[in-house]
C-alpha positions as a Markdown table, in Angstrom:
| # | Residue | x | y | z |
|---|---|---|---|---|
| 1 | Unk | 84.1 | 80.9 | 104.9 |
| 2 | Unk | 86.9 | 80.6 | 108.1 |
| 3 | Unk | 90.7 | 79.5 | 106.8 |
| 4 | Unk | 91.1 | 75.8 | 108.7 |
| 5 | Unk | 93.9 | 74.1 | 110.2 |
| 6 | Unk | 94.8 | 70.6 | 109.2 |
| 7 | Unk | 96.5 | 68.2 | 110.7 |
| 8 | Unk | 97.2 | 64.7 | 109.5 |
| 9 | Unk | 94.0 | 65.6 | 107.5 |
| 10 | Unk | 91.9 | 66.1 | 110.4 |
| 11 | Unk | 90.0 | 69.7 | 110.6 |
| 12 | Unk | 90.8 | 71.2 | 113.6 |
| 13 | Unk | 87.5 | 72.9 | 115.4 |
| 14 | Unk | 89.9 | 75.0 | 117.8 |
| 15 | Unk | 91.2 | 76.6 | 114.8 |
| 16 | Unk | 88.2 | 77.1 | 113.6 |
| 17 | Unk | 86.6 | 79.2 | 116.2 |
| 18 | Unk | 90.0 | 81.5 | 117.1 |
| 19 | Unk | 90.8 | 82.0 | 112.9 |
| 20 | Unk | 87.9 | 85.1 | 112.6 |
| 21 | Unk | 89.7 | 86.7 | 116.1 |
| 22 | Unk | 93.0 | 86.3 | 115.0 |
| 23 | Unk | 92.4 | 88.1 | 111.6 |
| 24 | Unk | 90.8 | 90.8 | 113.2 |
| 25 | Unk | 93.5 | 91.2 | 115.6 |
| 26 | Unk | 96.1 | 90.9 | 113.0 |
| 27 | Unk | 93.8 | 93.6 | 111.0 |
| 28 | Unk | 94.1 | 96.2 | 114.0 |
| 29 | Unk | 98.0 | 95.8 | 114.5 |
| 30 | Unk | 98.6 | 96.7 | 110.7 |
| 31 | Unk | 96.2 | 99.7 | 111.1 |
| 32 | Unk | 98.2 | 100.5 | 114.2 |
| 33 | Unk | 101.3 | 99.9 | 112.2 |
| 34 | Unk | 100.4 | 102.1 | 109.5 |
| 35 | Unk | 99.3 | 104.9 | 112.2 |
| 36 | Unk | 103.2 | 104.9 | 114.0 |
| 37 | Unk | 104.6 | 105.0 | 110.2 |
| 38 | Unk | 102.4 | 107.9 | 109.2 |
| 39 | Unk | 103.1 | 109.9 | 112.6 |
| 40 | Unk | 107.0 | 109.2 | 112.5 |
| 41 | Unk | 107.2 | 110.6 | 108.9 |
| 42 | Unk | 104.7 | 113.5 | 109.8 |
| 43 | Unk | 107.5 | 114.1 | 112.3 |
| 44 | Unk | 110.5 | 114.3 | 110.2 |
| 45 | Unk | 108.2 | 116.7 | 107.9 |
| 46 | Unk | 107.6 | 118.9 | 110.7 |
| 47 | Unk | 111.5 | 119.4 | 112.0 |
| 48 | Unk | 112.1 | 122.6 | 109.8 |
| 49 | Unk | 108.9 | 123.9 | 111.1 |
| 50 | Unk | 110.4 | 123.6 | 114.6 |
| 51 | Unk | 113.6 | 124.8 | 113.9 |
| 52 | Unk | 111.9 | 127.9 | 112.3 |
| 53 | Unk | 110.4 | 128.6 | 116.1 |
| 54 | Unk | 107.5 | 126.5 | 116.1 |
| 55 | Unk | 106.0 | 124.3 | 119.0 |
| 56 | Unk | 104.2 | 120.9 | 118.7 |
| 57 | Unk | 100.5 | 121.8 | 120.4 |
| 58 | Unk | 99.0 | 118.5 | 120.1 |
| 59 | Unk | 99.0 | 115.7 | 117.5 |
| 60 | Unk | 96.9 | 112.7 | 116.5 |
| 61 | Unk | 97.6 | 109.8 | 114.3 |
| 62 | Unk | 97.7 | 111.4 | 111.0 |
| 63 | Unk | 98.2 | 115.4 | 112.1 |
| 64 | Unk | 100.3 | 117.5 | 113.9 |
| 65 | Unk | 99.1 | 120.7 | 115.5 |
| 66 | Unk | 102.0 | 123.8 | 115.5 |
| 67 | Unk | 101.9 | 127.1 | 117.5 |
| 68 | Unk | 104.3 | 130.0 | 117.6 |
| 69 | Unk | 104.2 | 133.6 | 118.6 |
| 70 | Unk | 101.1 | 134.0 | 116.7 |
| 71 | Unk | 98.9 | 132.2 | 119.0 |
| 72 | Unk | 95.6 | 132.9 | 117.6 |
| 73 | Unk | 96.7 | 130.6 | 114.6 |
| 74 | Unk | 97.5 | 127.1 | 114.6 |
| 75 | Unk | 99.0 | 125.4 | 112.0 |
| 76 | Unk | 98.3 | 121.6 | 111.3 |
| 77 | Unk | 100.9 | 119.5 | 109.3 |
| 78 | Unk | 98.9 | 116.4 | 107.6 |
| 79 | Unk | 99.0 | 114.3 | 104.5 |
| 80 | Unk | 97.3 | 113.9 | 101.0 |
| 81 | Unk | 97.7 | 110.4 | 99.8 |
| 82 | Unk | 97.6 | 109.7 | 96.2 |
| 83 | Unk | 96.9 | 106.4 | 95.4 |
| 84 | Unk | 98.6 | 104.6 | 92.5 |
| 85 | Unk | 98.6 | 100.8 | 91.4 |
| 86 | Unk | 102.3 | 100.1 | 92.8 |
| 87 | Unk | 103.1 | 103.3 | 94.4 |
| 88 | Unk | 101.8 | 105.9 | 97.7 |
| 89 | Unk | 102.7 | 109.5 | 97.2 |
| 90 | Unk | 102.4 | 111.5 | 100.4 |
| 91 | Unk | 102.0 | 115.2 | 100.3 |
| 92 | Unk | 102.4 | 117.3 | 103.4 |
| 93 | Unk | 99.7 | 120.3 | 103.8 |
| 94 | Unk | 100.2 | 123.0 | 106.1 |
| 95 | Unk | 96.7 | 124.5 | 106.7 |
| 96 | Unk | 95.0 | 126.7 | 109.2 |
| 97 | Unk | 91.1 | 126.6 | 109.8 |
| 98 | Unk | 89.5 | 129.7 | 110.3 |
| 99 | Unk | 85.8 | 130.0 | 112.1 |
| 100 | Unk | 82.5 | 130.2 | 110.8 |
| 101 | Unk | 81.6 | 133.4 | 111.9 |
| 102 | Unk | 84.3 | 135.3 | 110.6 |
| 103 | Unk | 84.2 | 133.2 | 107.2 |
| 104 | Unk | 80.6 | 134.3 | 107.2 |
| 105 | Unk | 81.8 | 137.8 | 106.9 |
| 106 | Unk | 83.9 | 137.4 | 104.4 |
| 107 | Unk | 81.5 | 135.5 | 102.0 |
| 108 | Unk | 79.3 | 138.3 | 102.7 |
| 109 | Unk | 81.4 | 141.0 | 101.7 |
| 110 | Unk | 82.4 | 139.1 | 98.6 |
| 111 | Unk | 79.4 | 137.7 | 97.1 |
| 112 | Unk | 77.5 | 139.9 | 94.9 |
| 113 | Unk | 77.2 | 136.9 | 92.6 |
| 114 | Unk | 77.7 | 133.7 | 93.7 |
| 115 | Unk | 79.8 | 133.0 | 96.8 |
| 116 | Unk | 83.3 | 132.0 | 96.2 |
| 117 | Unk | 84.0 | 128.2 | 97.5 |
| 118 | Unk | 87.2 | 128.1 | 96.6 |
| 119 | Unk | 90.1 | 130.6 | 95.6 |
| 120 | Unk | 93.8 | 129.2 | 94.2 |
| 121 | Unk | 97.2 | 130.6 | 94.1 |
| 122 | Unk | 98.4 | 130.5 | 90.5 |
| 123 | Unk | 102.1 | 131.1 | 90.4 |
| 124 | Unk | 104.0 | 131.8 | 86.9 |
| 125 | Unk | 107.4 | 133.4 | 85.6 |
| 126 | Unk | 111.0 | 131.9 | 86.9 |
| 127 | Unk | 112.2 | 131.5 | 90.4 |
| 128 | Unk | 113.0 | 134.7 | 91.9 |
| 129 | Unk | 110.6 | 136.8 | 89.5 |
| 130 | Unk | 107.7 | 135.1 | 90.0 |
| 131 | Unk | 103.9 | 136.5 | 89.8 |
| 132 | Unk | 101.1 | 135.5 | 91.2 |
| 133 | Unk | 97.4 | 135.7 | 91.0 |
| 134 | Unk | 94.5 | 134.5 | 92.6 |
| 135 | Unk | 91.9 | 132.2 | 90.6 |
| 136 | Unk | 88.1 | 131.9 | 92.3 |
| 137 | Unk | 86.1 | 128.5 | 91.2 |
| 138 | Unk | 83.6 | 131.0 | 91.3 |
| 139 | Unk | 82.4 | 134.5 | 92.3 |
| 140 | Unk | 84.6 | 137.3 | 92.7 |
| 141 | Unk | 88.1 | 137.8 | 92.5 |
| 142 | Unk | 89.1 | 138.0 | 96.4 |
| 143 | Unk | 90.8 | 141.1 | 98.1 |
| 144 | Unk | 93.4 | 141.4 | 100.8 |
| 145 | Unk | 95.4 | 138.5 | 99.9 |
| 146 | Unk | 98.2 | 140.2 | 97.9 |
| 147 | Unk | 100.5 | 140.9 | 100.8 |
| 148 | Unk | 103.9 | 140.7 | 101.3 |
| 149 | Unk | 104.3 | 137.0 | 102.8 |
| 150 | Unk | 101.8 | 135.6 | 100.3 |
| 151 | Unk | 104.2 | 137.6 | 97.9 |
| 152 | Unk | 107.4 | 136.0 | 99.4 |
| 153 | Unk | 106.1 | 132.4 | 99.6 |
| 154 | Unk | 104.8 | 132.7 | 95.8 |
| 155 | Unk | 108.3 | 134.2 | 95.2 |
| 156 | Unk | 110.7 | 132.0 | 96.8 |
| 157 | Unk | 109.0 | 128.1 | 97.6 |
| 158 | Unk | 107.8 | 125.9 | 95.0 |
| 159 | Unk | 104.3 | 125.1 | 95.3 |
| 160 | Unk | 102.0 | 122.3 | 94.7 |
| 161 | Unk | 99.3 | 124.3 | 95.2 |
| 162 | Unk | 97.5 | 127.1 | 97.7 |
| 163 | Unk | 94.1 | 127.2 | 98.0 |
| 164 | Unk | 91.3 | 128.7 | 100.3 |
| 165 | Unk | 88.4 | 126.7 | 100.9 |
| 166 | Unk | 85.3 | 127.2 | 102.2 |
| 167 | Unk | 84.0 | 124.6 | 104.6 |
| 168 | Unk | 80.5 | 123.7 | 106.6 |
| 169 | Unk | 82.0 | 125.6 | 109.7 |
| 170 | Unk | 84.5 | 128.0 | 108.4 |
| 171 | Unk | 87.4 | 128.4 | 105.9 |
| 172 | Unk | 90.8 | 126.3 | 105.5 |
| 173 | Unk | 93.9 | 127.5 | 104.2 |
| 174 | Unk | 96.1 | 124.7 | 102.6 |
| 175 | Unk | 99.6 | 125.2 | 101.1 |
| 176 | Unk | 101.3 | 122.2 | 99.7 |
| 177 | Unk | 104.7 | 122.4 | 99.0 |
| 178 | Unk | 106.4 | 120.9 | 96.4 |
| 179 | Unk | 109.3 | 119.6 | 98.2 |
| 180 | Unk | 107.8 | 118.5 | 101.1 |
| 181 | Unk | 106.5 | 115.2 | 100.6 |
| 182 | Unk | 107.1 | 110.9 | 100.6 |
| 183 | Unk | 107.3 | 108.2 | 97.9 |
| 184 | Unk | 106.9 | 104.4 | 98.7 |
| 185 | Unk | 107.0 | 102.3 | 95.8 |
| 186 | Unk | 106.0 | 98.9 | 96.5 |
| 187 | Unk | 107.9 | 96.9 | 93.5 |
| 188 | Unk | 110.5 | 97.8 | 93.4 |
| 189 | Unk | 110.9 | 98.5 | 97.3 |
| 190 | Unk | 111.4 | 102.2 | 97.1 |
| 191 | Unk | 111.1 | 104.5 | 99.9 |
| 192 | Unk | 112.2 | 108.2 | 99.6 |
| 193 | Unk | 111.3 | 111.4 | 101.3 |
| 194 | Unk | 112.2 | 115.2 | 101.1 |
| 195 | Unk | 111.4 | 118.2 | 103.6 |
| 196 | Unk | 111.3 | 121.9 | 102.9 |
| 197 | Unk | 114.1 | 124.5 | 104.3 |
| 198 | Unk | 113.8 | 125.8 | 107.9 |
| 199 | Unk | 113.6 | 129.2 | 105.9 |
| 200 | Unk | 111.1 | 127.7 | 103.8 |
| 201 | Unk | 108.9 | 126.8 | 106.5 |
| 202 | Unk | 108.9 | 130.0 | 108.2 |
| 203 | Unk | 107.5 | 131.6 | 104.9 |
| 204 | Unk | 105.1 | 129.1 | 104.2 |
| 205 | Unk | 103.8 | 129.4 | 107.6 |
| 206 | Unk | 103.7 | 133.5 | 107.7 |
| 207 | Unk | 101.8 | 133.2 | 104.6 |
| 208 | Unk | 99.4 | 131.3 | 106.2 |
| 209 | Unk | 98.9 | 133.4 | 109.0 |
| 210 | Unk | 98.4 | 136.2 | 106.8 |
| 211 | Unk | 95.8 | 134.5 | 104.6 |
| 212 | Unk | 93.9 | 133.6 | 108.1 |
| 213 | Unk | 94.2 | 137.1 | 109.4 |
| 214 | Unk | 92.4 | 138.3 | 105.6 |
| 215 | Unk | 89.8 | 136.1 | 106.2 |
| 216 | Unk | 88.9 | 137.7 | 109.8 |
């Protein structure tokens, strides 16, 4: 039922008629404000990548596409949001997509049994002396993903995750650096954000490009 505005016990028909459009406009304004805030905080996360030599190629409400010397690979920054009862955790994702033609060749070359749907980087050991391995969800262990750029990232950058996932139109490389996140607590009101350093940004981009190249 529509909310009604009363004056001295009288119901205003005009208020009844406009209440729904007003609520709809307020909802659109709230969504627009959320999109603006997401874009603003994403710009903050992009700063170390820009300082590492990348440039903004395109943008949306919740994503930012960056390019650099390797024009064949576009790196996209986006949020993965974890919704809690009284908080939101926004984790930065650094992604690159590989088209279906290349992905089909890779899947075929690795599939004596089932095709691999997801590869996840597992890192162990203390900082500076870490080792890593790729763990497939199913299928065979991948080859060509253990180059210097990936090893350097595993050794020097703290990661929440690093995955290569099959998609209907190809593959997606996704790196989530632990340091790049935003925390919003509703009660008590807290807002906290951290970013990677420019040298870490450069290391992540080099690894994403190397993984993308291994898929082509």
